[in-house]
NULO-390756 format. One record per atom (N, C-alpha, C, O): x, y, z. Coordinates in pm, whole numbers, plus 50000, padded with zeros to 5 digits. Layout:
<pts>
XYZ;...
</pts>
This chain:
<pts>
955163277665664;955783286765568;956453298365643;955843304465731;957703301165610;958403312265674;957893325665618;957923327665496;957423334565702;956953347565651;958083357665639;959083357165711;957903366965544;958713379065542;958183388565648;957033387365690;959013397965691;958563408265783;958613421865713;959313423565613;957853431365766;957783444665706;959073452465729;959703451465835;959433460165629;960513469865643;960113480765741;958923483265758;961063487065806;960803499065886;961883509265854;962953505365806;961653522065877;962663532265845;964013529265910;964093526766030;965063529365827;966413527065876;966853512665876;968033509865897;965933503265853;966293489165863;967343485265761;968273477865792;967193490165637;968113486065531;969533491465551;970453487165481;969713500965646;971053506465671;971593502565809;972653507265848;970873494265880;971283489966013;971843475666002;971083466065998;973153474565998;973773461565975;973493451766087;973363439766062;973403456566211;973103447566323;971693441766307;971483429766328;970733450266271;969363445566253;969273435866136;968563425866143;969993438866027;969973430065911;970603416565942;970123406265894;971653416466023;972263403866063;971303395666147;971273383366137;970513402566230;969523395666310;968473388966221;968053377766247;968053396066115;967103390066019;967733378065952;967113367365945;968963379665903;969623369065826;969833356365910;969833345265856;970023357966040;970293346466125;969043340666189;969113331066266;967883346566157;966623342266219;965893332366129;966403328366024;964713328566172;963913318966097;962783325766020;961733319765997;962983338565980;962033345065891;962583344465749;963783342565729;961693346165651;962123344965511;962983356765468;963893355165386;962703368665522;963413380665481;962573392865512;961773392865606;962743403365432;962073416165455;961333420265329;961853418565218;960113425665344;959393431165229;959483446365231;959343452665336;959733452065114;959873466465102;959283471164970;959023463164881;959063484264959;958673490364832;959863496364760;959783499264641;960963498264830;962083505864774;963123497164707;963613487464765;963453500664584;964503493464512;965863495264579;966613485664594;966183507664619;967473510064685;967573501964814;968623496164843;966483501564891;966483493765015;966663478964983;967383471865054;966013474264876;966153460364835;967613457064806;968133446864852;968273465664730;969653462964692;970573462664813;971453454064822;970373472064908;971203472265027;970983459765112;971943453965163;969733455665127;969453444065212;969983431165149;970523422565219;969823429865018;970333417764954;971863417364958;972453406564969;972493428964950;973953429364961;974393424665100;975483419265116;973523426865200;973833422565337;973423408065362;973533403165474;972953401165258;972603387165273;971183384465319;970883373465366;970303394465306;968913393065348;968033391465225;968143399265130;967163381465225;966223379665115;965173390765120;964823395665227;964683394665002;963763406064994;962573402864906;962713397164798;961403406564955;960173406264877;959803420664841;959983429764921;959293422664720;958933436064674;957423437364659;956753428464606;956913448664708;955473451464696;955263466164667;955803474864735;954463469064564;954053482764533;955263491964515;955423501764588;956093488764418;957303496664392;956903511064362;956103513464271;957443520664436;956943534464425;958043544764396;957773556764403;959233540564363;960313550264351;960033560864247;960423572364266;959363557364138;959053567264035;957753574564061;957393583663987;957033570764166;955803577664199;954583572664123;953513578564138;954693562264042;953553556663971;953343542664026;953993533063985;952413541564122;952343529364199;951303519464152;951403507564183;950303523864078;949163515164049;949193509863907;949573516963814;948793497363892;948563491863759;947503500263689;946543504763751;947693502263560;946723509963483;946983524863479;946293532063408;947983529763554;948343543863549;948983546963414;949733538763361;948713558563360;949323562363232;950833562763246;951353568663341;951523556663154;952973556463157;953583546563253;954783546963278;952773537463308;953293527763405;954493520363349;955533519663415;954373514763231;955443506363177;956703514463149;957813509663173;956553526763097;957713535063064;958383540363190;959603540063202;957593545363285;958163551763403;958763541763499;959603545363582;958353529363490;958863519163581;959973510763520;960433501163582;960423514163399;961343505163330;962613502463410;963023490963424;963253512963464;964503510963538;964263502963666;965013493763697;963203506663741;962913499763865;962583485063840;962993476263916;961833482563734;961433468863708;962613460163668;962673448363704;963553465763596;964743458063560;965543454563685;966073443563697;965633464063778;966323461263904;965523451463989;966103443364062;964193452163979;963343443164058;963583428564021;963303419564099;964113426363902;964423412663861;965433406263956;965543394063963;966173414564029;967183409464120;966583405364255;967273399364338;965323408464276;964663403764398;964553388564393;964283382764288;964763382064508;964663367464510;963283362764554;963093350764576;962333371864566;960973367864602;960293360864485;960603363564369;959363351864517;958623344864412;957503353364354;957023350764244;957073363564429;955963371964385;956383386564378;957273390864451;955733394064289;955873408564284;954473414364295;953613411564212;954243422564398;952903427464425;952683441664377;953563450164385;951473444164327;951093457464277;949673460864322;948863451964347;949383473964331;948043478564365;947213480364239;947723483664132;945923478164254;944963480664147;944393494764161;944343500164271;943963500764049;943243513464061;941913511464132;941373500364132;941393521964192;940143520664265;938933525264184;937793523264226;939173531164070;938073534663981;938463530563839;939633531163801;937483526463763;937753520863632;936973527963523;935873533063544;937573528163406;936913531563281;937293520363185;938203512663215;936633519163071;937053508762977;938523509962940;939213499862926;939023522462925;940413524362888;941353519863000;942363513262975;941003523263124;941883519663234;941863504563258;942903498663290;940713498363243;940643483863256;941563477163155;942223467263185;941593482663033;942473477262931;943933479162966;944753470362941;944263490763025;945663493263063;946093483963176;947233479363179;945183481063270;945513471763379;945913458363321;946943452763360;945113453163230;945433440163174;946713440763092;947523431463098;946923451463018;948153453062941;949373453463032;950393447263002;949263460663144;950393461563238;950703447963300;951863444463317;949663440363334;949883427063391;950583418063290;951503410763325;950153418563164;950783410463060;952233414763040;953113406263020;952503427763043;953863433063033;954733427663147;955873423463123;954213427863269;954983423063383;955243408063374;956313403363411;954273400663325;954473386163309;955563383163206;956323373663223;955623391163100;956703389163000;958053392863060;959053386163034;958073403563141;959333408263199;959863398863306;961073397363323;958943392463379;959333383863490;958703369963474;957823366263552;959133362163377;958503349163352;958673339263468;957933329563477;959643341663556;959883332563667;959203336863796;959313330063898;958483348263792;957833353263913;956313354063891;955843354863778;955573353764000;954133355763994;953803370464015;954273376564112;953003376263926;952543389863942;951233389264020;950273382763977;951193396064135;950003395664219;949433409664233;950163419264257;948113410764219;947393423364236;946713423064371;946053413364406;946873433864449;946343433764585;944823435164588;944243443964524;944203426264664;942773426964689;942553438164789;942693436264910;942193449964738;942073461764823;940823460864909;940003451764892;940673470465002;939373471965066;938353473664955;938553481464862;937263466364964;936293466364856;934983472464900;934623471865018;934273478364807;933043485464839;931933481064746;932193476664633;930723482164792;929613475464729;929303480364588;929433492264558;928903470964503;928413474564370;926893474564368;926293473864261;926263475464484;924813476164488;924183469564609;923093473464650;924863459664667;924333453064786;925493447364865;926583445564810;925283444364994;926363438665075;926563423665055;927213417165137;926003418164948;926183403964917;927643401464882;928153406864784;928323393164962;929753391064941;930063385264805;931143387464751;929113377764747;929363371864617;929463382364507;929933379364397;929033394564533;929033405064431;930143415364455;930143426064394;931083412164542;932153421564574;933453417064507;933723405064495;934233426764464;935413423464386;936563432864418;936343443664474;937793429164384;938963437264419;938943450964353;938663452264234;939263461064432;939493474364376;938273483064358;938433494864329;937073477764373;935883485564342;935543494964458;935403490464571;935423507864430;935043517464534;933863525964490;933613536464548;933163521664389;931983528964343;931063519064273;931403507264259;929893523764230;928973514864158;929493512764016;928993518463920;930513504464006;931253502863882;930893489563817;931573479563837;929823489463739;929373477063677;930363471863574;930423459863548;931153480963514;932173476663418;933113466463484;933323455563433;933653470363599;934603461363664;933883449463726;934423438463730;932663451663773;931893440663830;931723429463728;931803417663763;931483432963603;931243422763501;932533417863436;932543407263374;933643425363450;934863421863378;936023418163470;937153416863424;935763416663601;936863414663694;937723402663656;938953403663659;937113391463621;937923379663589;938673381563458;939773376363442;938083388863364;938783391663239;939983400763263;941063398363209;939803411163345;940883420663371;942053413863442;943213416663412;941733404863535;942773398763618;943113384463577;943723377163655;942733380563458;942933366663418;944403362763417;944733351063437;945293372563396;946723369563388;947453372063520;948683370963525;946723375263626;947363378063754;946743369363863;945593365063853;947533366963967;946983361264088;946713372764186;946903384464152;946273369264306;945873379664400;946703379464526;947183369064571;946853391364583;947423393164715;946263396664808;945533406264784;946113388864913;945033391065009;945593397165136;946403390965205;945143409365169;945443415565297;944263412465388;943173417965371;944463403665485;943343398865566;942733409965650;941523409765676;943533419665692;942983430765769;942073439465684;941013443765730;942483442065558;941633449765468;940263443065454;939233449765462;940253429965433;938993422965415;938133423365541;936923425665534;938753421265656;937993421165780;937403434865811;936263435865857;938173445465787;937663458965811;936483461765720;935483467565763;936583457865594;935473459765501;934263451765547;933133456765545;934493439265586;933393430665630;932663436465751;931473434065768;933373443965834;932763449365956;931623458965926;930763461266011;931603464765805;930533474065769;929183466965754;928143473465759;929213453865737;927993446465706;927793434365796;926933426065769;928563433365904;928503421465988;928183425366132;928513436366177;927553416266202;927123418966339;928073413266443;927883415366563;929113406166399;930083400366491;931383397666418;931433397866295;932433395266495;933723391966432;933623378766357;934183377366249;932923369066413;932733356266344;932033358266209;932373351766110;931053367166207;930343369966082;931273376865981;931133374765861;932213384866030;933203391065941;934033380365871;934273381165750;934473370365946;935273359565888;934453352265782;934973349265674;933193349265812;932343342265715;932163350465589;932163344965478;932013363565603;931863372465487;933133371965402;933053371265279;934303372465466;935573372065394;935733358765319;936203358565205;935333347965381;935403334865315;934553334965189;934963329665086;933353341065196;932483341765078;933133349864966;933023346264849;933803360865001;934513368864901;935603360564834;935693360264711;936413353764914;937503345764859;936973334264774;937583330664673;935863328464815;935253317864735;934793323164600;934863316064500;934323335864598;933823341764472;934933344364373;934673345664253;936193345064420;937323347064329;938193334464322;939363334964286;937573323064358;938203309964340;939493308364420;940353300464382;939643315764529;940803314364618;942123315664543;943083308364570;942173325064448;943363326864364;944413335364436;944883345264381;944773331764557;945663339664640;947063333564639;947243321964676;948043341364596;949433336564598;950293344064699;951423340064725;949753354964756;950473361964863;949493366464969;948383370864939;949923365365095;949153370065209;949873381665277;951083380865301;949143392365307;949603402765397;948873400765529;947643400765533;949633399065635;949073395665765;949293407065863;950433410165898;948213413365906;948233423566012;946943422366090;945983416266043;946923428166208;945753427166296;945073440766306;945703450466348;943783441666268;943043454166289;942723455966437;942903446766517;942243467766472;941923470066613;940733479466626;940433487266536;940073478366741;938923486666769;937653478466777;937633466866736;936583484466830;935293477366833;934753475466693;935163482366600;933833466066677;933343462266545;932893474266464;933193475066344;932183483566526;931643494866450;932683505466415;932423514266334;933883504566477;934923514466449;936283508066418;937313514666428;936303495466381;937573488666361;938373495166249;937803499666149;939703495666265;940583501966168;941783492966138;942203484866221;942313494666018;943513487265978;944723495466019;945153504465946;945293492466136;946403500066191;947713492266189;948663495866258;947763481566111;948993473666096;949503468466230;950703468966258;948573463566313;948943458866445;949513444766446;949453437466347;950063441066561;950653427766581;949633418766650;948613423466700;949923405766653;949083396366726;949123399966875;950193401666933;947943400966936;947873405267075;946873397167157;946503401067268;946423385767101;945483377467174;944043382167170;943183376167233;943783392967097;942433398467088;941543390066997;942023380866930;940243393366996;939313386366908;939703388566762;939563379566680;940193400466729;940633403166593;941863394766559;941983389866446;942773393066654;943953384566630;943523370466592;944043364666497;942573365066667;942103351566640;941413350866504;941543340866434;940683361466468;940023361666337;941043361766224;940863354866123;942103369566240;943153370166138;943803356466122;943993351766010;944133349966232;944783336866224;943843326466162;944293318166083;942563326866197;941603317566139;941483319765988;941453310165911;941403332365947;941283335165804;942553330965731;942473325765619;943723333165791;944973328765729;944993313565713;945433308465610;944523306265813;944463291765802;943603287465684;943963278265610;942483294065666;941573290565557;942203293665421;942083285865328;942883305265411;943533308865285;944643298965253;944743294265139;945463295665350;946563286265327;946063272365290;946723265165215;944913268665342;944363255465313;943733254665174;943613243765119;943343266065118;942583265964992;943283272864876;942803271964763;944393279664899;945033287764796;946473283464772;947103277664861;947023286264652;948413282964623;949363293964669;950083299864589;949363296864801;950153307964855;951643305164842;952123294464879;952363314964788;953813313964773;954563322964871;955673319764913;953953334264908;954633344264991;953683349165100;952533352565073;954193349565222;953443355365334;954293366665393;955493364965416;953663378065417;954363389365477;953623394065600;952413396665594;954323395365712;953773401865830;953953416865810;955013422465841;952903423365759;952993437565726;952653445965850;951773454565848;953383443265956;953123449366087;954073460866113;955283459666092;953533471966159;954323483766191;954443484866343;953453483366414;955643487366392;955853487866537;956233501666588;956013504666706;956803510166503;957273523266549;958553522466629;958973532366689;959183510866631;960393508866711;961643511066627;961563512966505;962793510666691;964073511166619;964203498666535;963543488666562;965063498966431;965183487066345;965433474066420;964783464066393;966363474166514;966673461666585;965483457066669;965143445166668;964853466466741;963693462666822;962533457966734;961823448566769;962343464666621;961313460766525;961533446366479;960593438366477;962753443066443;963063429566398;962833419466509;962273408766485;963243422666630;963073413366742;961583410266766;961213398766789;960743420766761;959313418666782;958723409966671;957953400766698;959103412866545;958483405766434;959013391466419;958323382866365;960203388766467;960673374966470;959783366766563;959433355466531;959413372466677;958493365566769;957103364066707;956453353766724;956653374366636;955363373666569;955373362766461;954383355566442;956493361566391;956613351366286;956543337466346;955933328466286;957153335366461;957113322366525;955683318966569;955243307566554;954973328766623;953573326566660;952743322866537;951923313666541;952973330166428;952223327466305;952493313266256;951563306266217;953743309066256;954093295566211;953433284966298;952913274966247;953463287066429;952873277366520;951363275766494;950833264666500;950683286966465;949233286566450;948783282666311;947603279466291;949673282766213;949263279466076;949973267066022;949763263265906;950793260666103;951513248766059;950513237866018;949573234866091;950743232265902;949883221665853;948803226165759;948093217965701;948663239365742;947653244465648;948283247665514;947593252065422;
</pts>
């Protein structure tokens, strides 16, 4: 599967960098900005959209989500990506849980040809480190969401950020291999309903690992990310993969690095 690469500042206005993307073997560029999307598509580059933030209301379930996003969402229809990704709130009330489901249903009506995906955020315990009891978006002892997660998300698929999961798993695991096993248990508990992958490499020792949007570097974490991606691709109906890697480089250099990263990813996940 050809992955999208992450946007970087200035990329959507750098015609040389955009031409490099268009002539390469990557799917395109993922961005949050509607204006950036329009400029890149005008330059012949395919675009994936994630967490549209132009109006400042980024999360499903936020008050006024449907009204404040109306213009952006209509323009988002012009994206050629198969998925549209959104963030979930990190704390729930019965009212907010209802708004999340309402917003997902609204998005499905607005985009009948696209999959609406909710990002599986870093997750936090609802009482124990048992992976079977962990769910997307929970950052407190929130039994409401623990018991209603499948009801709230019944109309959405999931976006899995493998680095987020691995960093969370590190809080309860004694090795990188154990982190991967913990992540597999989480994904099994949500029936592998993953339609989009965000691929980045965390860094640091197990007790201090952080999600720094790193590139593949041959480290133990790199191998863990690739192994987890293989498992997700083998078990889930993934439609979109994004290398959400930040380089800090100029647009052209950023694109050159991520084209190489995309080739490595394809080589290591081919056949899954």
